[in-house]
N, C-alpha and C positions, 0 to 999 in steps of 0.2 A: 503495498500501499504505499501510497506517496502520499505522507503523512499532512504535508503543505496543502496538497489539494484538497485532502478531506475536512481540513480546519477552515481553508476557502470554502469549500461548499457549505459547510455548518455555518459559517459569519453569514453566509449569503443568503441562506435559507431563513435564517432567522431576521434579518431586513428584509426580507422581502414580505415573509410571511407564509410563503406556500413552498414547497418543493418543485410545483411545477413552473413558477416565475424564477425561483432560483436557477431550474435547466433551462429555461428559455436564454436567460440573462448570463452564463456559462457556456452556452450552447454545449451542453449534455442531452444527453437522452434521461427522463425520470427514473428509469432500473439504474442507471450509472449512479445518480446522484443520490436514490436510498443505498445503495451497496456503498459506497464513499460514506453514507452516514453510521452503517452497522458498522463497517472496519473500524470509524474514530471512535465507538462508544466500546467496543472490543479491544481497542487500546487503551481506553482511558479507565474501563473498567466498571462502566457503570449507564445507566441510560441518561442522555441526555434530553431529548425529548417525551413528551405526552404526544401521541399522532392521532388525530382522528380525521373524518371527512371533512370536517368543516374547519377546522384552525390546528397550530400547532402551538403549545405551549413548551415553556425551557420546566425543567425539574431540577431539584437542587445541584445537583452536580451539572447540569446544565449551566447555571446561574454562576457557577463557580468557574465553568471551563470557558465561559464564551470571551471574559476579557482577557484572558490571557492568549488564547489563540487571537484575539485583535492584535496584541504586542509583538507573539511572533510572526505576526505577517507582514505586521510593520517591520522589524528587524530584518525581514526577508528582503522585503522592498527598498532598506537603503542599502544593505549590502547589494543587490544588482543594480542599483544607480548607480553603487562605486565601481564596480564593475564595468560601467558603462561610458567610466569616466578614463580617459587613457591614465594609462598608470604613472605617467612622469609628469603629468600634473601638479602643480603646487595646490596643495590643499593642507586642512586642519592648523592648529596651531604652533604658533611660533614666539617663542621666549626669548627679549632681546633687554640686557642690560647698557646703561647708555648714562653717562654724568647729566646732572638735571641740563647745563647750561647749554652740551649740543642736540641732547633731546630736546628742549623747546624750543630754541633757535634755527635747527637744520634737520632732526631726524624725525619729527614728527609730522612734519610736510612728504618727507620724501617715503614713510611707511602708508601716509594716506593717498599718493599715487600711485605705490604698490598696489596696496586692495582694489583699488578701481581695477588694474591691469587682472587681478586672481583675485575675484569675490568670493572662493571657497576657501581662503585665506583667513586666519584669525591674529594680529598680534597682541602681545601682553608684552607692555614697555615695562622696564622698572629703572626707574629714574633714582641711580643710587651713584652715590661722590665717597665710593670704595672698590677696591677689588675685589669683585665675589670669586666664590669656586664654584666652575660654570656647571660641576658633575653635581654636588653636595644640593646648588640651589637649583636645579634642573633648569641654566639658561641655553639657550639653544644658540646661542651668539652676545659678545661681547665688542662693544666699541669701547676700543682704547685709545688717549692719546698718549703717547709714551714713546722714548728711543729704547728703552730697556723693558723688553717683554722679557715673559718667561718662556724659556726653550722649551719647555713640555708643552705647549700649546701652539696648535697651527694659528698662522697671522696672514693675511691677505690686507696689503697696504690700500686702503681708500683713498687717501690725500694728504695737505700738511694743515700741521697747525701753526698758521703765525700769529702773532699779539701783534699788539697795537698799544704805544705808550700812550695814555689818554688823561683829560682832566675836562672837567666841564667850565665851560665860560665864567661861572659866578667864581669857580673856586680860582681861577687864573684873575679875575680882577682885583681880587684880596691879595694876592701873590705873585709874586715874577717868575714868567714861565723859564723852566731851565734851560742855559742857553748851550750849556754840555753836560754828557753823563753824571761827570762827579758832582754836579749841583744836586742830583736828585736825593745824596744823604743829605742837603739840608730841608727838605718837603717831607711832608706827610704823606707815606707812601701805602696806601692799601693793599697788603698780600695776602696770596693765597697759602693756608696752612700746610699744603703739602710742595707746592712749587714754588720755591723762589723766596721762601717765608723770609731769610735775612741780605738774600744777595740776587739780584741783578746781572743778567748776562746780555751783552751785547756785541754785535760786531759793526765795525767800521774802518772801513779805509782797508779792509782785509787784515784788521787788528779787533782780537778779542778784548773785550772789558767788563769788567765786575764792578760792580758800585756794590758798598754796603746798605741798606733800605731799615726802617723803620717807621712806624707809625701805631695810629691810635685802632686801626681796625683792621683786621684779619677775617677772615672766614674760608671753612672748607670746601664751597665750589662756588663756581666763577658770577651766577647770577644776582648773589647779595654784594658782591662784591661792584658790580655794576650797578645797580640800588644806590649805593652809597656813592660811588662817583658821580651818577648825574643828579645827587641832590648836594655836590659841592665840598663832599668831605676832605677828598684828597685825589693824588695821582695811584693811577694803577696800572698795570701790564695784565691787559683782556685780550680773549683770544679775538682775532678779527672777524670770524663765523658769527660772533655774538654783538662785538662793537662796532662793527662796519657800520652798520646801518642809521648808526647814531652820528658817527663821526659825516657821515653824507651828508643829515641835517641840519649839522651843526649844534646837534645837542651835545656833544666831545669835541673836542680837538687834540688832534693828533700832537703829537708833541716832537721833539726832535726827530723826525722822517729817517735824516743821512747817517741813524744807528738803529739797526735791524735786530730785534731782540733773539734771542734762541730760539730755531724754529724746530719744532716737534714734526713726529707723525701721526696721524689716527689711522687704526687698523680694525681691520673686522676680525674677533679671536673665537675661535669656535675650538670643539676638544677633540676631535678625529676626521680624518678624512672617511675613514672607512663607514661604509654605508649610509654615506651622506644621504640624507632625505633629498627629494627635488624641491621641497621647500626652502630648505635652508642652501639648495646651489643657486634657485634662483634669486634669491633674496640679497646673497654677496655678489651675483652678475649685474643685480640690478644698481646695487650701491654703488660697485665698480666703476658703471658708467656712469652715473650721477656726479659722484665727487672725484674729481682728477687733481691734478696739481697743482693746477691753474683754477681753483674752485669760482664760482662768480663771486662769491661774496670779496674776492681779494680784487679785483678787476676796479682800476682808476680810484685806489684807495691810497 
């Protein structure tokens, strides 16, 4: 007996109210419908229906069996639909870890465009300003800014992370703008807790320069430093993917443009190349095509 067909016959008989109507709907003969019902009852081990010439009614066992048959048929239909989709088509859940600043400034728009292309994919973005353990925290893909990655992980470079030395017009009205890198030591510098907490690095005329800095505000993520800088609290070294738009609008002023802050790389990091899901592979290709070594946010900066 094909139990799925038997369950479908049973559900159809109940929904249409008669074996004859079910037979017509399923393009089966009435004796075949009766046989499927009898075989389903034999498999279940209980009578499912009271049959009379005028109407059908469910037994207690029938009332218990009916919702389970519906669930199994829905699952079977879902499985068939999955088979009908090409096996390499991106689908399912993808968990991505990313810093708050890059997630808000760039990645949110990127994944929005991605799910428009692949509507069967769901994205769970974890905005975390710390290094996550991909395996323990069930992260499929992490976006990391670094020049020193864990060698045990697989990484694909997406783009570069340049920084912009900047301050608000309000701050500069009260403090003279620095004319050289060493002048930064005399300013209130807003620093990142993990990157350049007390020493900022620059390249100027092929010369490496470092200057000690200090200030009254530090934070473990760049979005907070951006807000403080816009409010006139001091001078910051902010990623260009985040600060560039404010420089273009005149809300921030770029300082010492001839001195380039240390450049870092932005990577897509994942645990293994083996048995890589199609969704992860397509997301990697999508991000690599979108973010290049000359990203749009650095143009005309």
